C-alpha positions as CSV (number, residue, x, y, z in Angstrom):
1,X,43.9,-65.0,-55.1
2,X,46.7,-64.7,-52.5
3,X,48.2,-61.9,-54.5
4,X,44.9,-60.0,-54.6
5,X,44.5,-60.5,-50.9
6,X,47.9,-59.1,-50.3
7,X,47.3,-56.0,-52.4
8,X,43.9,-55.4,-50.7
9,X,45.4,-55.7,-47.2
10,X,48.2,-53.4,-48.2
11,X,45.8,-50.7,-49.4
12,X,43.8,-50.9,-46.2
13,X,47.0,-50.5,-44.2
14,X,48.0,-47.5,-46.2
15,X,44.6,-45.9,-45.9
16,X,44.7,-46.4,-42.1
17,X,48.2,-44.9,-42.0
18,X,47.1,-41.8,-44.0
19,X,44.1,-41.3,-41.6
20,X,46.4,-41.5,-38.6
21,X,48.8,-39.0,-40.1
22,X,46.0,-36.7,-40.9
23,X,44.6,-36.9,-37.4
24,X,48.1,-36.2,-36.0
25,X,48.4,-33.2,-38.3
26,X,45.0,-31.8,-37.2
27,X,45.1,-32.5,-33.5
28,X,48.8,-32.1,-32.7
29,X,50.8,-30.4,-35.4
30,X,48.1,-27.7,-36.2
31,X,46.3,-27.5,-32.9
32,X,46.6,-23.8,-32.4
33,X,45.6,-23.0,-36.0
34,X,42.3,-25.0,-35.9
35,X,41.5,-23.9,-32.4
36,X,41.7,-20.3,-33.6
37,X,39.5,-21.1,-36.6
38,X,37.0,-22.8,-34.3
39,X,36.9,-19.8,-32.1
40,X,36.2,-17.6,-35.0
41,X,33.0,-19.4,-35.9
42,X,30.6,-19.8,-33.0
43,X,26.9,-20.5,-32.6
44,X,25.0,-17.9,-30.6
45,X,21.6,-18.4,-29.2
46,X,19.7,-15.1,-28.7
47,X,16.4,-14.9,-26.8
48,X,14.0,-12.4,-28.4
49,X,11.5,-10.7,-26.0
50,X,7.9,-10.6,-27.2
51,X,6.3,-7.2,-27.4
52,X,4.0,-7.0,-24.3
53,X,0.3,-6.6,-24.8
54,X,-1.1,-3.1,-24.7
55,X,-3.5,-2.0,-21.9
56,X,-6.4,0.2,-23.0
57,X,-9.0,2.1,-21.1
58,X,-12.8,1.6,-21.7
59,X,-12.7,4.0,-24.7
60,X,-9.6,2.5,-26.4
61,X,-7.1,5.1,-25.0
62,X,-3.8,3.3,-24.4
63,X,-2.7,3.5,-20.7
64,X,0.6,1.8,-21.5
65,X,2.5,1.6,-24.8
66,X,5.5,-0.1,-26.4
67,X,8.3,2.0,-27.8
68,X,11.5,0.9,-29.6
69,X,14.7,0.9,-27.6
70,X,18.3,-0.3,-28.1
71,X,20.6,-2.3,-25.8
72,X,24.2,-3.4,-25.9
73,X,25.4,-6.8,-24.8
74,X,28.7,-8.8,-24.9
75,X,28.9,-12.5,-25.9
76,X,30.1,-14.4,-22.8
77,X,33.1,-16.0,-24.5
78,X,34.5,-12.5,-25.1
79,X,33.9,-11.2,-21.6
80,X,37.6,-11.2,-20.8
81,X,38.8,-9.9,-24.1
82,X,36.7,-6.8,-24.5
83,X,38.4,-3.4,-23.9
84,X,36.5,-2.3,-20.8
85,X,37.9,1.2,-20.8
86,X,36.7,1.9,-24.4
87,X,33.3,0.5,-23.6
88,X,33.1,2.6,-20.3
89,X,33.9,5.8,-22.1
90,X,31.4,5.3,-24.9
91,X,28.6,4.2,-22.6
92,X,29.4,6.8,-19.8
93,X,29.7,4.0,-17.3
94,X,32.4,3.2,-14.8
95,X,34.9,0.5,-15.7
96,X,34.2,-1.2,-12.3
97,X,30.5,-1.3,-13.2
98,X,31.1,-3.0,-16.5
99,X,33.7,-5.4,-15.0
100,X,31.2,-6.5,-12.4
101,X,28.6,-7.3,-15.0
102,X,31.1,-9.2,-17.2
103,X,32.5,-11.3,-14.3
104,X,29.0,-12.2,-13.0
105,X,28.1,-15.9,-13.3
106,X,25.3,-16.3,-15.8
107,X,22.9,-19.1,-16.5
108,X,24.2,-20.0,-19.9
109,X,27.5,-19.6,-21.8
110,X,25.5,-18.7,-24.8
111,X,23.4,-16.0,-23.2
112,X,24.7,-12.5,-24.0
113,X,25.7,-10.3,-21.0
114,X,23.6,-7.2,-21.0
115,X,25.8,-4.1,-20.4
116,X,23.4,-1.1,-20.9
117,X,19.9,-0.5,-22.1
118,X,18.1,2.5,-23.7
119,X,21.1,3.5,-25.8
120,X,21.2,6.9,-27.6
121,X,21.8,7.1,-31.3
122,X,25.2,8.7,-30.6
123,X,26.2,5.7,-28.4
124,X,25.1,3.3,-31.1
125,X,27.2,5.1,-33.7
126,X,30.3,5.1,-31.5
127,X,30.0,1.4,-30.7
128,X,29.6,0.5,-34.4
129,X,32.6,2.7,-35.3
130,X,34.9,0.8,-32.8
131,X,33.4,-2.7,-33.2
132,X,36.9,-4.1,-34.2
133,X,38.1,-3.2,-30.7
134,X,35.1,-4.6,-29.0
135,X,34.8,-8.3,-29.9
136,X,31.6,-10.1,-29.0
137,X,29.6,-6.8,-29.3
138,X,25.8,-7.2,-29.7
139,X,23.5,-4.3,-30.3
140,X,19.8,-5.4,-30.0
141,X,16.6,-3.6,-30.9
142,X,13.9,-4.3,-28.3
143,X,10.6,-2.9,-27.1
144,X,10.4,-0.7,-24.0
145,X,7.4,-0.1,-21.8
146,X,6.1,3.4,-21.6
147,X,3.3,4.7,-19.4
148,X,1.8,7.9,-21.0
149,X,-0.1,8.9,-17.9
150,X,2.8,8.4,-15.6
151,X,2.0,8.6,-11.8
152,X,-1.7,8.9,-12.5
153,X,-2.0,5.2,-13.3
154,X,1.0,3.8,-11.3
155,X,-1.0,2.1,-8.5
156,X,-3.4,0.7,-11.1
157,X,-1.0,-0.6,-13.7
158,X,2.1,-1.3,-11.5
159,X,5.5,-1.5,-13.1
160,X,8.0,-3.8,-14.7
161,X,11.3,-5.0,-13.3
162,X,14.0,-7.5,-14.1
163,X,13.3,-11.1,-13.1
164,X,14.5,-11.6,-9.5
165,X,16.2,-14.8,-8.3
166,X,13.1,-15.5,-6.2
167,X,10.8,-15.3,-9.1
168,X,13.0,-17.7,-11.2
169,X,13.1,-20.1,-8.3
170,X,9.4,-20.0,-7.5
171,X,7.9,-19.7,-11.0
172,X,8.6,-22.2,-13.7
173,X,7.4,-19.9,-16.5
174,X,10.4,-17.6,-15.7
175,X,12.9,-20.5,-15.7
176,X,14.2,-20.2,-19.3
177,X,14.1,-16.4,-19.5
178,X,17.3,-14.3,-19.5
179,X,18.0,-12.5,-16.2
180,X,17.5,-9.1,-18.0
181,X,14.0,-9.9,-19.1
182,X,11.4,-7.5,-17.7
183,X,8.3,-8.9,-16.0
184,X,5.4,-7.4,-14.0
185,X,6.3,-6.7,-10.4
186,X,3.1,-5.0,-9.1
187,X,-0.4,-4.0,-10.2
188,X,-2.0,-5.3,-13.4
189,X,1.4,-5.7,-15.0
190,X,2.0,-8.5,-12.4
191,X,-1.5,-9.9,-12.2
192,X,-1.7,-10.4,-15.9
193,X,2.0,-10.9,-16.7
194,X,1.5,-14.3,-18.3
195,X,-1.0,-12.8,-20.8
196,X,0.8,-9.5,-21.4
197,X,4.3,-11.0,-21.7
198,X,3.5,-13.3,-24.7
199,X,6.0,-15.9,-25.9
200,X,9.7,-15.0,-26.3
201,X,11.3,-16.0,-29.6
202,X,14.7,-17.5,-30.2
203,X,17.4,-16.8,-32.8
204,X,20.4,-19.2,-33.5
205,X,23.1,-17.5,-35.5
206,X,26.7,-18.2,-36.6
207,X,29.1,-15.3,-35.8
208,X,32.7,-14.5,-36.5
209,X,35.5,-13.5,-34.1
210,X,34.1,-10.0,-33.8
211,X,30.6,-11.2,-32.9
212,X,29.2,-10.2,-36.3
213,X,26.5,-12.4,-37.6
214,X,27.6,-14.6,-40.5
215,X,24.4,-16.4,-41.1
216,X,21.0,-17.2,-39.5
217,X,20.7,-20.9,-38.7
218,X,17.3,-20.9,-37.1
219,X,14.7,-18.4,-35.9
220,X,11.5,-18.8,-33.9
221,X,9.7,-15.4,-33.9
222,X,8.2,-14.0,-30.7
223,X,4.5,-14.0,-30.2
224,X,3.1,-10.6,-29.0
225,X,1.3,-10.6,-25.7
226,X,-2.4,-10.3,-25.4
227,X,-4.0,-6.8,-25.3
228,X,-6.2,-6.0,-22.3
229,X,-9.1,-3.6,-22.2
230,X,-10.0,-2.1,-18.8
231,X,-13.2,-0.6,-17.4
232,X,-11.1,2.5,-16.4
233,X,-12.0,5.9,-17.9
234,X,-8.6,7.5,-18.6
235,X,-10.1,11.1,-18.5
236,X,-11.7,10.5,-15.0
237,X,-8.5,8.8,-13.8
238,X,-6.3,11.8,-15.0
239,X,-8.7,14.3,-13.5
240,X,-8.7,12.5,-10.1
241,X,-4.9,12.4,-10.0
242,X,-4.5,16.1,-10.9
243,X,-6.9,17.0,-8.1
244,X,-5.1,14.8,-5.5
245,X,-1.5,15.3,-6.7
246,X,-0.5,17.6,-3.9
247,X,-2.5,15.8,-1.3
248,X,-2.3,12.4,0.5
249,X,-5.4,10.3,-0.1
250,X,-7.3,8.2,-2.5
251,X,-10.2,8.3,-5.0
252,X,-12.1,5.4,-6.5
253,X,-15.2,5.4,-8.7
254,X,-17.4,2.5,-9.8
255,X,-20.4,2.1,-12.1
256,X,-23.2,1.3,-9.6
257,X,-25.1,-1.1,-11.8
258,X,-22.2,-3.2,-13.1
259,X,-19.3,-2.8,-10.6
260,X,-16.9,-1.6,-13.3
261,X,-14.2,0.5,-11.8
262,X,-14.0,3.8,-13.6
263,X,-11.1,5.3,-11.7
264,X,-8.6,4.2,-9.0
265,X,-6.1,6.8,-7.8
266,X,-3.8,6.8,-4.7
267,X,-1.7,9.8,-3.8
268,X,1.2,10.4,-3.4
269,X,2.2,8.2,-6.3
270,X,5.4,7.4,-8.3
271,X,6.6,7.4,-11.9
272,X,6.5,3.8,-13.3
273,X,8.5,5.0,-16.3
274,X,11.6,5.2,-14.1
275,X,11.2,1.5,-13.2
276,X,11.4,0.5,-16.9
277,X,15.1,1.0,-17.1
278,X,15.8,-0.4,-13.7
279,X,15.0,1.9,-10.8
280,X,18.0,4.0,-9.5
281,X,18.9,3.2,-5.9
282,X,18.5,6.8,-4.8
283,X,14.9,6.9,-6.3
284,X,14.0,3.7,-4.6
285,X,15.4,4.9,-1.3
286,X,13.3,8.1,-1.6
287,X,10.1,6.0,-2.1
288,X,10.6,3.5,0.7
289,X,11.8,6.2,3.2
290,X,9.0,8.6,2.4
291,X,6.7,8.8,5.4
292,X,3.7,9.3,3.1
293,X,4.4,5.8,1.6
294,X,3.8,6.5,-2.1
295,X,4.0,2.7,-2.8
296,X,0.9,2.1,-0.8
297,X,-2.3,1.7,-2.8
298,X,-4.6,3.5,-0.4
299,X,-7.8,2.6,-2.3
300,X,-7.6,-1.1,-1.3
301,X,-5.0,-1.1,1.4
302,X,-5.6,2.1,3.3
303,X,-7.7,1.5,6.5
304,X,-9.5,4.4,8.0
305,X,-12.4,5.1,10.3
306,X,-15.3,6.2,8.0
307,X,-16.4,9.0,10.1
308,X,-19.8,10.5,9.3
309,X,-20.0,8.7,6.0
310,X,-21.0,5.7,8.1
311,X,-24.2,7.6,9.2
312,X,-25.6,6.5,5.8
313,X,-25.5,2.9,7.1
314,X,-26.8,3.7,10.5
315,X,-29.7,5.6,8.9
316,X,-30.5,2.7,6.6
317,X,-30.5,0.3,9.5
318,X,-33.0,2.5,11.4
319,X,-35.3,2.7,8.4
320,X,-35.1,-1.0,7.6
321,X,-35.7,-2.0,11.2
322,X,-38.7,0.4,11.4
323,X,-37.4,2.3,14.5
324,X,-37.5,5.7,12.7
325,X,-39.5,7.4,9.9
326,X,-38.2,10.2,7.7
327,X,-40.2,13.0,9.3
328,X,-40.1,11.9,12.9
329,X,-38.1,14.2,15.2
330,X,-35.9,11.8,17.2
331,X,-33.9,14.3,19.3
332,X,-33.5,17.9,20.2
333,X,-29.8,18.5,19.7
334,X,-28.3,21.0,22.1
335,X,-24.7,20.2,21.2
336,X,-24.2,16.9,22.9
337,X,-25.4,14.2,25.3
338,X,-24.2,12.9,28.6
339,X,-23.8,9.3,29.6
340,X,-22.6,8.7,33.1
341,X,-19.3,10.6,33.6
342,X,-18.9,10.9,29.8
343,X,-20.1,13.6,27.4
344,X,-20.5,12.9,23.7
345,X,-20.6,16.1,21.8
346,X,-22.0,17.1,18.4
347,X,-19.7,18.7,15.9
348,X,-22.0,21.7,16.1
349,X,-21.4,23.1,19.6
350,X,-24.6,25.1,19.6
351,X,-26.6,22.1,18.5
352,X,-29.1,21.5,15.6
353,X,-32.3,21.8,17.5
354,X,-35.2,19.4,16.7
355,X,-33.8,16.8,14.2
356,X,-35.5,14.3,11.9
357,X,-33.7,11.9,9.6
358,X,-33.4,14.2,6.6
359,X,-31.9,17.0,8.7
360,X,-29.6,14.5,10.5
361,X,-28.1,13.4,7.2
362,X,-28.0,16.8,5.5
363,X,-26.5,18.6,8.5
364,X,-24.7,15.5,9.9
365,X,-26.1,15.8,13.4
366,X,-24.1,13.5,15.7
367,X,-26.6,13.5,18.6
368,X,-29.4,12.1,16.3
369,X,-27.2,9.1,15.4
370,X,-26.1,8.6,19.0
371,X,-29.7,8.1,19.9
372,X,-30.5,6.0,16.8
373,X,-27.4,3.8,17.7
374,X,-28.7,3.4,21.2
375,X,-32.2,2.3,19.9
376,X,-30.7,-0.1,17.3
377,X,-27.9,-1.6,19.5
378,X,-24.6,-2.8,18.2
379,X,-25.8,-6.1,16.9
380,X,-28.1,-4.5,14.3
381,X,-25.6,-1.8,13.3
382,X,-23.1,-4.7,12.8
383,X,-25.7,-6.6,10.8
384,X,-26.2,-3.8,8.2
385,X,-22.6,-2.7,8.0
386,X,-21.5,-6.3,7.1
387,X,-24.5,-6.7,4.8
388,X,-23.3,-3.7,2.8
389,X,-19.9,-5.3,2.6
390,X,-17.8,-3.7,5.4
391,X,-15.5,-5.9,7.3
392,X,-14.5,-8.1,4.4
393,X,-12.7,-7.6,1.0
394,X,-14.9,-6.6,-1.9
395,X,-13.5,-9.4,-4.1
396,X,-11.6,-7.0,-6.3
397,X,-8.2,-8.6,-5.8
398,X,-6.1,-10.5,-3.4
399,X,-4.3,-7.5,-2.0
400,X,-7.3,-5.9,-0.4
401,X,-7.6,-5.2,3.3
402,X,-10.7,-6.5,5.0
403,X,-11.2,-3.7,7.5
404,X,-13.2,-4.1,10.7
405,X,-16.8,-3.9,11.9
406,X,-16.6,-4.3,15.7
407,X,-19.3,-5.7,18.0
408,X,-19.5,-6.9,21.6
409,X,-18.1,-10.4,20.7
410,X,-15.2,-8.9,18.9
411,X,-14.3,-6.6,21.8
412,X,-14.6,-9.5,24.3
413,X,-12.3,-11.8,22.2
414,X,-9.8,-9.3,21.0
415,X,-9.7,-6.5,23.5
416,X,-10.7,-8.7,26.5
417,X,-13.1,-6.1,27.6
418,X,-16.9,-5.4,27.8
419,X,-18.8,-3.5,25.2
420,X,-20.2,-0.2,26.5
421,X,-22.9,2.1,25.2
422,X,-20.2,4.7,24.5
423,X,-18.7,2.2,22.0
424,X,-22.1,2.0,20.3
425,X,-22.3,5.8,20.2
426,X,-18.8,6.0,18.5
427,X,-19.7,3.2,16.0
428,X,-23.0,4.8,15.0
429,X,-21.1,7.9,13.8
430,X,-18.2,6.0,12.2
431,X,-15.6,6.4,14.9
432,X,-14.1,4.1,17.4
433,X,-12.8,0.7,16.2
434,X,-14.3,0.8,12.7
435,X,-11.9,0.4,9.8
436,X,-12.8,0.6,6.1
437,X,-11.1,1.0,2.7
438,X,-12.1,3.7,0.2
439,X,-13.2,0.9,-2.2
440,X,-15.6,-0.5,0.4
441,X,-17.2,2.9,0.9
442,X,-17.6,3.5,-2.8
443,X,-19.5,0.2,-3.0
444,X,-21.7,1.2,-0.1
445,X,-22.6,4.3,-2.1
446,X,-23.3,2.1,-5.2
447,X,-25.7,-0.1,-3.2
448,X,-27.7,3.0,-2.1
449,X,-28.1,4.3,-5.6
450,X,-28.5,0.9,-7.3
451,X,-31.7,-0.2,-5.5
452,X,-29.9,-2.4,-3.0
453,X,-27.9,-4.6,-5.4
454,X,-24.4,-5.3,-4.2
455,X,-21.9,-5.8,-7.0
456,X,-18.3,-7.1,-7.0
457,X,-16.0,-4.4,-8.4
458,X,-13.9,-5.5,-11.4
459,X,-11.5,-3.8,-13.9
460,X,-11.2,-6.1,-16.9
461,X,-13.8,-5.4,-19.6
462,X,-15.9,-8.4,-20.6
463,X,-15.9,-9.9,-17.1
464,X,-19.2,-10.5,-15.4
465,X,-19.7,-9.0,-12.0
466,X,-21.2,-11.0,-9.2
467,X,-24.4,-9.4,-8.1
468,X,-26.4,-9.9,-4.9
469,X,-29.8,-8.4,-4.2
470,X,-29.8,-7.4,-0.5
471,X,-33.6,-7.1,-0.5
472,X,-33.6,-3.6,0.9
473,X,-36.7,-1.4,0.8
474,X,-36.4,0.8,-2.4
475,X,-38.4,3.6,-0.6
476,X,-35.8,3.7,2.2
477,X,-33.0,3.9,-0.3
478,X,-34.7,6.7,-2.1
479,X,-35.2,8.6,1.2
480,X,-31.4,8.4,1.8
481,X,-30.5,9.2,-1.8
482,X,-32.6,12.5,-1.7
483,X,-31.1,13.5,1.6
484,X,-27.6,13.0,0.2
485,X,-28.5,15.1,-2.8
486,X,-29.5,17.9,-0.4
487,X,-26.1,17.6,1.4
488,X,-24.5,19.2,-1.6
489,X,-27.3,21.1,-3.3
490,X,-29.1,22.8,-0.5
491,X,-27.7,25.7,1.6
492,X,-27.9,23.9,5.0
493,X,-25.9,20.8,3.6
494,X,-22.5,20.2,5.0
495,X,-21.1,20.1,1.4
496,X,-23.1,23.0,0.1
497,X,-19.8,24.9,-0.6
498,X,-19.0,22.2,-3.2
499,X,-22.2,22.6,-5.2
500,X,-21.5,22.5,-9.0
501,X,-23.3,24.1,-11.9
502,X,-21.6,21.8,-14.3
503,X,-22.7,18.5,-12.9
504,X,-25.2,17.8,-10.1
505,X,-24.0,15.3,-7.6
506,X,-24.8,14.2,-4.0
507,X,-23.0,12.5,-1.2
508,X,-22.1,12.4,2.5
509,X,-19.2,14.2,4.2
510,X,-17.1,12.7,7.0
511,X,-14.5,14.1,9.3
512,X,-12.4,11.6,11.2
513,X,-10.6,12.5,14.4
514,X,-7.2,10.9,14.3
515,X,-5.8,12.4,17.5
516,X,-7.3,13.6,20.7
517,X,-7.7,17.3,21.3
518,X,-5.5,17.2,24.4
519,X,-2.7,15.3,22.5
520,X,-3.0,17.7,19.5
521,X,-2.3,20.6,21.8
522,X,1.3,19.3,22.2
523,X,3.7,21.1,19.9
524,X,4.8,18.0,17.9
525,X,1.2,17.2,16.9
526,X,0.0,20.7,15.8
527,X,0.2,19.9,12.1
528,X,-1.9,16.7,12.4
529,X,-5.4,17.4,11.2
530,X,-8.5,15.2,10.9
531,X,-9.0,12.9,7.8
532,X,-11.5,14.3,5.4
533,X,-14.1,12.0,3.6
534,X,-16.6,12.4,0.9
535,X,-18.6,9.6,-0.6
536,X,-21.0,10.4,-3.4
537,X,-22.7,9.7,-6.7
538,X,-23.2,11.6,-9.9
539,X,-25.3,12.7,-11.6
540,X,-28.1,12.8,-9.0
541,X,-31.0,11.9,-11.3
542,X,-29.5,8.9,-13.0
543,X,-26.2,8.0,-11.3
544,X,-23.5,6.8,-13.6
545,X,-20.8,6.5,-10.9
546,X,-20.6,6.0,-7.2
547,X,-17.3,7.2,-5.6
548,X,-15.4,7.7,-2.4
549,X,-12.6,10.1,-1.6
550,X,-10.4,10.6,1.4
551,X,-7.8,13.2,2.1
552,X,-5.5,12.3,5.0
553,X,-5.1,15.1,7.5
554,X,-7.1,17.3,5.2
555,X,-9.4,18.7,8.0
556,X,-13.1,18.9,7.4
557,X,-14.9,16.6,4.9
558,X,-17.2,19.5,3.9
559,X,-14.5,22.1,3.5
560,X,-11.8,19.9,1.9
561,X,-12.9,16.5,0.6
562,X,-16.2,17.6,-1.0
563,X,-14.5,20.5,-3.0
564,X,-11.8,18.0,-4.2
565,X,-14.6,15.7,-5.4
566,X,-16.2,18.6,-7.2
567,X,-12.9,19.5,-8.9
568,X,-12.5,15.8,-10.1
569,X,-16.0,15.7,-11.5
570,X,-15.9,19.1,-13.2
571,X,-12.4,18.4,-14.7
572,X,-13.7,15.2,-16.1
573,X,-16.8,16.7,-17.6
574,X,-15.0,19.7,-19.1
575,X,-12.3,17.4,-20.7
576,X,-15.0,15.2,-22.2
577,X,-16.6,18.3,-23.7
578,X,-13.4,19.5,-25.2
579,X,-12.7,16.2,-26.8
580,X,-16.2,16.1,-28.3
581,X,-15.7,19.5,-29.8
582,X,-12.4,18.5,-31.3
583,X,-13.8,15.3,-32.7
């Protein structure tokens, strides 16, 4: 037994010695050899972006698409080994630009460093041909966002951009995404980013010293983002943008009975396709330094005095309060009225003569509404303006401006001054302290033609709009509606020059003084004109849309805004007819 024990112990000792010798050989004698072998076989974790959901209009027309694109990255462990000069020459980039990207501190040693996106086929071929000189090279196929309507839908859809450090810090859902991932920065792309973005996939691969994939270890495929269907009519949207493209202003149309937004255009605009690849600094500087502010969504953030379009509300207040009747002559307009040392003129210097409600709306007599405002008082004007939704957001989205409907309490608290009858005169014709957005005025028009039902505008199909019956007298609404039809379709109407033989529509013009006559006489202000408004509905018999339009510094509402509205509606109808013929 002792002999057997001795043999066994000796064998254990020899085995232990062999293991030690082998470890010495691996870790000391052949250190460089095995280090090199280890470097030649690495695990790489690649995040795979999910295709974003498609955004469609109400008829299934895509407003945004996904198209294939190629990008080149370098694996981090080869950042200091790659030949920067070769890479710069192939990609038409400066060596300094590439070096800056490669030296940047990234969130993971396994995350590839993105060098350039949207590669051409020529660049891909040249990279593949010189792969042996570019260790760690990765060429990825990905999906790029494309906006087929370009600037026409920019304020509506927004744009994508690379995740910012602030977004990663403030939003947990961005925490594990690579810094080159594109997420929504504005508009619907931002509001519904979590739905549109989908779930990124992940691929774990083993690669050799040149970064070539040897084998796939594990893969979790990406899950495509959710598609979204809007209430927008792409044809109306495009027609509106084309009509406003050379102007500064906004157009918005809603379906009166449901609140569905049919078109939302702000001009000037920008091309969201430029943002897809990362907006060039020079283009960004042009946008932010442009005095016309193309990044501003004027439909919901532009605040303007409503001008004579507000007379619709003053008229409704008079009818609802029973202080006027449609045929009663309220004033004899001689071109203005005097109040103390002040004179409040009518836009028509010679006056309108005897004026009843219908004539006051059709010909937009200021003196009639001065008198009606005096009879009503600011409290009742304020009551109906706020009832119809002015002075507060419509509920469309969180970026809306509230606007302002002033009264004596507001002036006392904010301006530290008393309210005068002159303030009431100005308010009754839509001037003075009043501030509204185009979307608010479109909803006012919708209430008039929708039997007094106030709806909350919305843009995602399938949503239910909030509705509120304001309990307005249908007869009073019909009186105003008929007068507004005459504004366009009868010779004496202020928008008669915009009468259309393709589609019959009605509405109210407005001209907003933005600078005093005395100040405008100064040389530096000669090019500043009044803002031109037109709010309307179409067609007149059974309105399918209520809309508002403003042209900043356009001049007269009747001479400028109403004809632009006509162009929008006719362009839309003609395009629909063409498509029906083709189909």
